[in-house]
N, C-alpha and C positions, 0 to 999 in steps of 0.2 A: 504494500500500500504506500502511496506517495502523498506528500503534503502539497504537491504542486498541482494546480489546475491543469487537467489534461489538454485543455484547449490552447492553441497557440495565439488566439486572439486575446489581447489584453482587455480586462474588464474595467468599466468606469470605477473611480474610487468610491469609498463609502461617503455618504452624505449625512452629516449630523443634522437632525431635525429638531432636537431638543437638548438644551444644556441644563443640568441640575447641579445641586451642591455635592452629591455623592456619585452620580452617574449621568451619562448622556445616552440619548437614543439616536441610533443611526439607521439608515437604510443601506443595505449591502447588496449590490448586484451579484447574482450567482448565475453560473452556466448550468442549464438543465441537461439531462442525459440526451435529449434529442437535439441539443445544440442551441436551443432557444435561451432567452434571458428571462430572469424573474428577479424580484426584489424580496429580501428578507429583512425583518427588523432585527437589529442587534443592540443589546444593552452594553454600553462601554463602561467598564468599571475599573478603578485603579487597583483593586485587589484588597485582600484583608488578611488578618492573622487570626488563628485560633490557638488558644493557650490551654495547656494542661498544668495548672499550678499545684504542685504536690506540697501540701502543708507539712507532711512528714512522709515516711516511706509507705504508709498505709492509708493516707487521707488526702483527698483532693478538694480544692475549692471550686465550687460551681456557682453559678448565678441564676437567680430567678430574674427573667428578663421579659418585661411586657413588650410584645411585638404588635405595634399599631396596625400593620398590614393585615394580620389575621385576627386581631382583637383578643389575643390570648397571652397568658404568662407562661413561658416555657422554662424548664430547667436546662441550662446550657453550660458548656465551657465558656469562659470569658473570650471575647473576640472583639475585633474592631477594624474599621476601614483604614487603609494606609493613606496618610495625608499626602497631598501633592508634594513631590520632591523628596519624599521620605522613603528610605529602604525598609523592607520588612523587618530586618534586624533592629531597626530603630523603633518601629511601631510596636513590636512585641513588649518590651519593658514599659513603654509609655501606656499602652492599653491595660497591661496588668495592673499598674499603679492606679490608673483612672477608675477601672471597673471594680477592683477588689481591695485596693489599698495596700496590697502586698508589693514589696520590692524583692527581686530575685537575685541571689548571689550567683546563680548559674542559669543561663537561658540557652537551651540547645535547640537548634533547628533540626527538625526530623524529616520533613518532606513537604511537598506542595501537591495540590490537585486542582483540576478544573471544577468549578462549582456547578455550572449548568451550561455545558459547551454548545448546546443546541441553539441558545439564544443570547448568551452572555460571555463576555471576555474575562470575567473575574477569575482570579486564581487565589486560592486559600493556602496560606503558609502556616504549617503546624509547628509549634514550639513547646518543648517541655521546660517548665519553670521549677527550679529547685532552690533549696537554701533560702526560704522565704522569711522576710521580716515584715511585721505589720506596720501600717502607716495610714494616712488619711486617703479616702477616695476623692475623685474629682469627676463626678458624673456630668454628662452633657445635659442641658436643660430638658431635652425631650426623653431622657432615659429614666426608666423606673427599674432599678436594679436592687437586688438584695442577695448578699452572699450566703452560701450554705456550705459548710464543711461536711463532706460525705466520706464514709469509709470506702476505700477503693472497690472492694467486692460489692458493696451496695450500688455504686455507680455503674459497674458492669451489669449487675442484675437489672437496674433501671433501664438500660439500653435494651436488654433482652425481653423485658416484660412490657415495654411501651411507655414507661413513665418519662423517659427521655426520648423525644420525637423529632428533635432537630438534627438534620443530617450531618452537619459539621461536628456536632457533639458526639453523635453515634460513632462516626468514623474516627474521631480523635481518641475516644475512650477505647474502642475496640483495637485500634492500631497500637496504642500505648500498652494495652493489656497483653497483646501479642508479644511486644518487646519485653515486658516484665516476665512473662512466662518463658521466654527464650533464654533469659539470663541463666548462667550456670549457678 
């Protein structure tokens, strides 16, 4: 499989039709299998970080986060959007402090993934945060967050039984659990 458009005819560039504070919406020309052209909507996003803050070897800090788009409060790993001009390695400790109040003595990048590649450019960068010390939070005005310290095994169980329903949190917890179990 190739990442290159099999057609030799160049496509017109993306056209941004809306600019927002965290994302933009563009129209992307695409070549159809029959050679014709069509347009697809693409959400342009700077990317985000997801954090697994280990309070100690057996406890993780999660957040209850009210999500305006769905009108629900979800239990999630802390996360946040990468600011313009910021690298994910800078975003991770900033978001950890803002959302949980914790500062990490050790922040380890684990991996990244595409969030919704069918419609969105967002990449999520996963970090393990260890050697935590408490401090004040700095929530955004539209955030309704509450931290919850959870036993690691309970967090894994919450993914399996549906109490944690947020995809980034599910993936982050299950990936980190795999790493924990793979350790000698």
